[in-house]
C-alpha positions in Angstrom: -0.3 -0.1 0.0 1.3 3.1 -1.1 2.1 6.0 1.9 0.1 8.8 1.8 2.1 12.0 0.2 1.6 15.6 0.1 1.3 16.6 -3.3 1.2 20.5 -4.3 -1.2 21.8 -6.0 -0.7 24.0 -8.6 -1.3 27.5 -7.6 -3.7 29.7 -9.7 -1.6 31.7 -12.5 -0.7 35.4 -11.2 -1.9 38.5 -12.9 1.0 39.7 -15.1 -0.3 43.2 -14.7 0.8 43.0 -11.1 3.9 41.6 -11.6 6.5 44.9 -11.0 5.0 46.2 -7.6 7.6 46.5 -4.8 7.9 44.0 -2.9 7.6 46.1 0.3 3.8 47.1 -1.0 0.7 45.0 -0.5 0.3 42.5 -3.5 -2.9 41.6 -5.2 -5.2 40.8 -4.3 -5.4 42.7 -1.6 -8.2 43.2 1.1 -6.0 46.7 3.3 -7.4 47.9 6.5 -6.5 51.9 6.9 -7.2 52.9 10.2 -6.4 56.7 11.4 -7.6 59.5 13.3 -8.4 62.9 11.7 -5.3 64.2 10.3 -3.3 61.3 10.9 -2.4 61.1 7.3 -4.8 58.8 5.5 -5.8 60.9 2.8 -2.5 61.2 2.0 -1.6 57.7 1.7 -4.6 56.9 -0.1 -3.6 60.0 -2.7 -0.1 57.9 -2.7 -1.5 54.6 -4.0 -3.4 55.8 -6.9 -1.3 58.8 -7.7 2.6 58.0 -7.5 4.6 56.0 -9.6 6.5 54.2 -6.9 3.2 52.7 -5.4 0.1 51.6 -7.9 -0.8 55.0 -10.2 -2.1 53.2 -13.4 -2.1 50.1 -12.9 -5.9 49.7 -12.5 -8.6 50.1 -15.3 -11.0 51.3 -12.3 -10.4 53.1 -9.6 -13.9 53.9 -7.4 -13.5 55.7 -4.2 -17.0 56.0 -1.4 -16.2 58.3 0.7 -18.4 60.7 3.1 -15.5 63.2 3.4 -14.4 63.3 0.2 -15.0 67.0 -0.6 -14.0 68.3 2.7 -9.9 68.5 2.1 -8.2 68.9 -1.3 -7.0 65.9 -1.3 -10.8 64.5 -1.7 -11.0 67.5 -5.2 -7.8 65.9 -6.6 -8.9 62.4 -6.3 -12.4 63.4 -7.7 -10.7 64.5 -10.2 -8.9 61.1 -11.7 -11.4 58.3 -10.4 -15.1 57.4 -10.2 -16.3 59.2 -6.8 -19.3 58.5 -4.4 -19.9 60.8 -1.5 -22.7 58.8 -0.2 -22.7 55.3 0.3 -25.3 52.9 -0.7 -25.2 49.1 -1.4 -26.0 49.2 -4.6 -22.6 50.7 -5.4 -20.8 47.6 -4.5 -23.7 45.7 -5.9 -23.0 46.8 -9.1 -19.4 46.6 -8.8 -20.2 42.9 -8.5 -22.5 42.5 -11.7 -20.2 44.3 -14.1 -17.3 42.2 -12.7 -19.1 39.7 -13.0 -19.4 39.4 -16.6 -15.9 38.8 -17.4 -13.7 35.4 -16.9 -10.7 36.0 -14.3 -8.2 36.5 -17.2 -10.4 39.2 -19.3 -11.3 41.4 -16.2 -10.9 44.7 -16.1 -8.7 45.1 -13.1 -10.4 47.3 -10.2 -9.8 49.0 -7.0 -12.3 50.1 -4.3 -11.9 52.2 -1.6 -14.1 53.0 1.3 -13.6 55.6 3.1 -15.2 56.9 6.3 -18.1 55.0 5.8 -17.9 52.8 9.0 -19.8 53.7 12.2 -20.6 52.6 15.7 -24.0 51.4 14.4 -22.7 50.6 11.0 -24.1 47.1 9.8 -22.3 44.5 10.1 -24.3 42.2 7.3 -23.9 45.2 4.8 -22.1 45.0 1.5 -18.7 46.4 2.5 -18.5 43.3 5.3 -19.7 40.8 2.7 -17.2 42.1 0.2 -14.6 41.2 2.3 -15.4 37.7 1.8 -15.3 37.6 -1.8 -13.4 40.3 -3.6 -11.2 38.5 -5.2 -13.7 37.1 -7.3 -14.3 41.0 -8.5 -11.5 43.2 -7.2 -7.9 43.5 -7.2 -7.6 46.1 -4.3 -10.0 46.4 -1.8 -9.4 49.2 1.0 -11.9 50.0 4.4 -10.4 53.1 5.9 -12.0 54.3 9.1 -11.2 56.6 12.3 -12.8 53.4 14.8 -12.0 50.2 14.8 -14.6 49.0 17.3 -16.9 49.5 13.8 -15.1 47.4 11.7 -16.8 43.9 11.6 -15.5 40.6 12.1 -15.8 39.3 8.3 -13.4 42.8 7.2 -11.1 42.1 10.1 -10.3 38.3 9.4 -9.8 38.7 5.8 -7.8 41.6 6.0 -3.9 40.9 5.1 -2.9 44.3 5.2 -2.6 46.3 8.2 -2.1 50.0 7.7 -2.1 51.9 11.1 -1.8 55.9 11.4 -1.6 57.7 14.9 -4.2 56.9 17.0 -5.6 59.4 19.4 -7.9 57.4 21.2 -5.9 54.4 23.6 -8.7 52.6 23.8 -9.0 52.1 20.2 -4.9 51.3 19.6 -5.5 48.4 22.4 -8.2 46.8 19.9 -6.0 47.0 17.1 -3.4 45.6 18.8 -5.7 42.8 20.7 -6.4 41.9 17.0 -3.6 41.8 15.5 -0.3 41.5 17.8 -0.4 38.0 18.0 0.6 38.0 14.3 3.5 40.2 14.8 5.3 39.0 18.1 2.9 40.0 20.7 1.4 43.0 22.5 5.0 44.1 23.3 6.5 43.6 20.3 3.6 45.3 18.5 3.5 48.8 20.7 7.0 48.8 20.8 7.2 49.2 16.9 4.1 51.3 16.9 6.0 53.8 19.3 9.0 53.9 17.5 7.2 54.3 14.1 4.7 57.2 15.4 7.3 59.7 17.1 7.1 61.7 14.1 3.7 62.5 12.4 2.1 60.8 9.5 3.8 57.9 9.8 2.3 54.5 8.9 3.3 51.4 10.6 2.3 48.5 8.3 1.5 45.3 9.2 2.3 43.1 6.0 -0.1 39.9 7.2 0.6 38.5 3.2 3.7 37.6 4.1 4.8 33.9 6.2 6.0 35.0 8.4 4.4 38.2 8.9 6.3 41.5 8.9 5.9 45.1 10.3 7.1 47.8 8.0 7.7 51.9 8.4 6.5 53.8 5.7 6.7 50.8 3.3 10.7 51.8 3.2 11.5 50.1 6.1 10.9 46.5 7.3 11.5 46.7 10.8 10.6 43.1 12.2 9.8 39.8 10.6 8.9 36.8 12.1 10.6 36.4 15.6 13.5 38.4 14.4 13.8 40.9 17.4 17.3 42.3 16.5 17.2 44.7 14.1 19.3 47.9 15.2 16.7 50.8 16.3 19.5 53.2 15.9 18.4 52.7 12.3 15.0 54.5 13.3 
């Protein structure tokens, strides 16, 4: 009788349109969670994602923004100039994206990025399209980013499926503790999480990026420096 042997199942062929994304950036498909207080750099990061050549500029056939604060600063006005933008959230927008993208075979499907920004509130329904889309987005969308000031408003569906976490400076210690409680176990524990959060956010407008796509997971500072990987805690803090 033949001994049971685990064989490697052939991976789905990667999309060649995303072959040249820098390894310090999230790879496609990606479900990103952007967490930040007011004036913490969230809008600036979103602009860089789609307007900066060293990020994702020009990689998506369609970029859709749904943001209740879209027209409150010049960054929102800039995004509105170039992309499909909505200032009011409605489930029908996401349902429309799913219907449109479902018309194509995977290899012919237009590349798509969807950003849902500042639409979540404490009483936001956990069963709406924003949450459900996190479980099926790979069939319709390449880059799905949920941006919020309130981590507690993020449903378990989104939190469990997110593979890239961008943490801006938090004004509320309770919010930070909730984020640490959710993700610190993947990046060396609570103490390690808090150590790197404090180092990275010594200056304003920094990003602590938890790369959960990689195995082992990584912590990056502003997509420029890998400050922690796996159980390696030998990084020279003087470099910061």
